C-alpha positions in Angstrom: 66.0 144.2 99.5 68.9 143.8 99.1 70.7 146.0 95.7 72.7 142.9 93.6 75.4 142.9 91.1 73.9 142.9 87.3 76.6 140.7 85.6 78.0 141.8 82.1 76.8 145.5 82.9 78.2 149.2 83.9 74.0 150.7 84.2 73.4 149.3 88.2 69.9 148.0 86.9 68.8 145.9 89.1 66.9 145.9 92.4 64.9 142.3 92.8 64.1 140.1 90.7 64.6 141.0 88.0 63.3 144.3 87.5 65.5 147.9 87.2 65.6 149.8 89.4 65.6 153.2 87.3 63.5 151.5 85.8 60.5 151.9 88.0 61.9 155.1 89.2 61.5 156.7 85.9 57.7 155.1 85.8 57.0 158.0 89.3 59.1 160.4 86.6 59.1 159.8 83.2 62.5 162.7 82.6 64.4 160.7 85.4 67.3 159.7 83.5 68.6 156.4 84.6 72.6 157.5 84.9 75.0 156.3 84.4 77.2 153.4 87.1 79.9 150.4 87.2 80.8 147.4 89.0 83.4 147.8 91.2 84.9 144.2 92.7 84.8 142.9 96.2 87.8 143.2 98.1 88.1 140.1 99.1 88.5 139.2 95.8 92.5 140.8 95.6 93.0 140.3 99.1 94.7 136.8 99.0 95.1 136.0 95.4 96.5 132.1 96.6 97.0 131.3 92.3 98.5 132.8 89.2 95.2 134.4 88.4 96.8 137.0 91.1 97.9 139.8 87.8 94.3 138.9 85.7 92.5 140.4 89.6 95.0 143.2 90.4 93.8 144.7 86.2 90.0 143.8 86.6 89.4 145.9 89.3 92.1 148.6 88.1 90.1 147.8 84.9 86.5 148.5 86.1 87.6 152.2 88.5 88.8 152.5 85.0 85.4 152.2 83.4 83.7 154.0 86.0 85.9 156.2 85.4 85.0 156.8 82.0 81.2 156.6 83.0 81.4 159.8 85.4 83.4 161.6 83.1 80.8 160.8 80.0 78.0 162.7 82.5 80.5 165.3 83.7 80.7 166.6 80.6 76.9 166.2 79.2 76.8 168.2 82.3 79.3 170.0 82.7 80.4 168.7 85.7 83.5 169.8 87.6 82.7 169.6 91.4 81.2 166.1 93.0 80.1 165.0 95.8 80.8 160.9 96.2 77.9 159.6 99.2 77.0 156.9 100.2 73.2 155.3 101.6 74.5 153.8 105.3 78.1 153.6 106.1 79.9 150.7 105.2 79.2 150.8 101.6 83.0 151.0 100.8 81.9 155.0 99.8 86.2 157.0 101.0 87.8 153.2 99.2 85.3 154.3 95.5 86.1 157.8 95.5 89.7 157.5 96.6 90.5 154.8 93.6 88.5 156.8 91.2 89.7 160.3 92.0 92.8 158.3 91.3 91.4 157.3 88.1 91.2 160.8 87.4 94.2 162.0 87.7 96.0 158.7 85.5 94.6 160.4 83.0 97.4 162.8 81.0 97.0 166.8 81.6 94.1 166.1 84.6 94.6 167.6 87.6 92.3 166.3 90.8 91.4 167.7 94.5 90.2 165.3 96.7 88.9 166.6 100.1 87.2 165.1 102.7 84.0 166.3 103.6 83.7 163.2 106.3 84.6 165.6 109.3 83.0 163.4 111.9 85.2 159.9 110.4 88.0 160.6 108.8 89.3 158.6 107.2 91.0 159.6 103.5 94.4 160.8 105.5 94.4 157.0 106.5 93.9 155.7 102.7 97.0 158.1 101.3 98.9 157.7 104.7 98.8 161.4 105.1 98.3 163.8 107.9 94.5 164.8 109.3 95.9 168.1 111.1 95.5 170.7 110.1 93.4 170.5 107.7 89.4 171.5 105.7 88.3 172.7 109.3 91.6 174.2 110.1 91.4 176.7 107.3 87.6 177.4 107.6 87.3 178.4 111.7 91.3 179.3 111.4 91.7 181.2 108.8 95.5 178.9 108.2 96.5 180.1 104.6 95.5 177.3 101.7 98.9 176.7 101.2 99.7 175.0 104.2 96.4 172.1 104.8 97.0 170.7 100.5 99.0 167.5 100.3 100.0 166.1 98.0 99.8 162.0 97.4 102.0 159.6 95.4 99.7 159.1 93.1 100.8 162.6 90.7 98.2 165.1 89.8 96.0 163.9 93.1 96.2 166.6 95.9 94.3 166.2 99.5 93.0 167.9 101.6 92.0 166.4 105.2 89.1 166.8 107.4 90.8 168.5 109.9 89.8 169.4 113.7 87.4 167.7 114.9 84.5 170.5 115.2 80.8 169.9 116.6 79.1 171.5 113.9 80.2 170.1 110.9 77.0 170.5 108.6 77.3 174.9 109.2 80.4 174.7 108.1 79.9 173.0 105.1 77.2 175.3 104.2 78.3 177.7 105.2 79.5 180.5 102.7 83.3 180.6 103.5 82.9 176.9 102.1 81.3 177.8 98.7 83.9 180.8 98.8 87.2 179.0 99.2 85.7 175.5 96.8 85.2 178.0 94.3 88.9 179.7 94.2 90.2 176.1 94.0 88.8 175.6 90.4 90.7 177.6 88.5 93.1 175.4 90.1 92.5 171.4 89.2 89.7 169.7 86.4 88.3 168.3 89.2 87.4 168.6 92.9 86.0 165.5 94.3 84.2 165.7 97.6 84.2 162.4 99.3 81.0 163.5 103.0 79.2 161.3 105.1 77.0 158.5 104.7 73.1 160.6 103.2 71.1 158.5 105.1 73.6 158.5 108.7 73.5 162.6 109.3 72.6 165.7 106.6 75.9 166.8 105.8 76.6 165.3 102.7 73.2 167.6 101.9 74.7 170.4 102.8 77.5 169.9 100.6 75.2 171.1 97.6 75.0 174.6 97.1 78.3 173.6 95.8 77.9 170.7 94.9 77.4 169.9 90.3 76.5 166.5 90.9 76.3 163.9 92.9 77.5 160.1 92.4 76.0 157.5 94.8 78.2 154.6 96.2 76.0 151.0 96.8 77.5 147.8 98.4 76.1 144.8 96.6 74.6 141.9 99.2 75.2 144.8 101.8 72.2 148.3 100.6 68.7 147.7 101.2 66.3 149.1 98.8 64.7 150.9 100.8 67.7 153.0 102.4 68.9 153.8 99.1 65.6 155.4 98.2 66.1 157.6 101.0 69.5 158.0 99.8 67.9 159.4 96.8 64.9 160.9 97.8 66.7 163.2 100.8 69.0 164.4 97.1 66.4 165.0 95.3 64.3 167.3 97.7 67.7 168.8 97.9 67.6 169.5 93.3 70.9 168.6 93.5 72.4 166.6 90.1 72.6 162.3 90.2 75.7 161.8 87.3 75.0 158.0 89.0 75.7 155.1 91.2 78.3 152.9 90.9 77.5 149.5 92.4 80.6 147.8 95.7 81.7 145.0 96.0 80.6 143.8 93.2 81.6 139.7 91.7 85.1 139.5 90.4 85.0 138.4 86.8 88.9 138.0 85.6 88.4 136.2 82.7 89.4 138.6 80.1 92.4 140.0 82.8 96.0 141.6 82.4 97.7 143.7 85.4 98.1 146.7 86.7 98.4 148.7 89.4 96.1 148.9 91.4 95.8 150.5 94.5 94.6 150.0 98.5 94.6 151.0 102.0 93.3 148.6 104.5 92.0 151.9 106.5 89.8 152.2 103.3 86.3 150.4 104.1 83.4 153.8 104.9 
């Protein structure tokens, strides 16, 4: 069954017909609350506007990311989270683009410093999204002991810095689960309000779960019309087995509503499809 968007909602309810996906999960586990989520419009809706609603569309996209930021921030404050891993069930579900734009939205709050780390060590893309270099990056610090200052890159967004993935290595899951990785991220906490980690799809490799020891919580990116319910179940089960905290799910590629829109800047990249 394909996940479908639920119009006019900031919670991901609709998994099949009119039955709430998380309500079904609560039937299995009553103590499991429905995490907050947000709907993000399809990139096609804003890629090639053909009329005067261009500004409306841009505003609608930005407002969607603001809503995601608001809901995520609520969960973060409620749960006391600072290190958040973004993942998806499978590839091509808009994970990296969503992660980058949520990080941008968080950094646009007054006085908030955000660090975005590309932990997709097999297929890194964050550096291309921001037009930055991939090497040196995370793996170069962890394997080659480069100074931390050499791998942190500034973006054109004030208060947002990134650490790219770095040189491809043969054992990414082991590196991500290493004591050195935990020590590194812990040391960074005193310099940032939020540390966002972009990880590989959870059903493809174990890398996302490898980050569980250092993550305060996980956010799942779900692509409307693409993500299968059984794939999402597998991803959630993997996170539950690792005893992680799921902060919420973001419904990506939802239909765009521009009825109540005005202009605001939106950052995107043709490279950011993962």
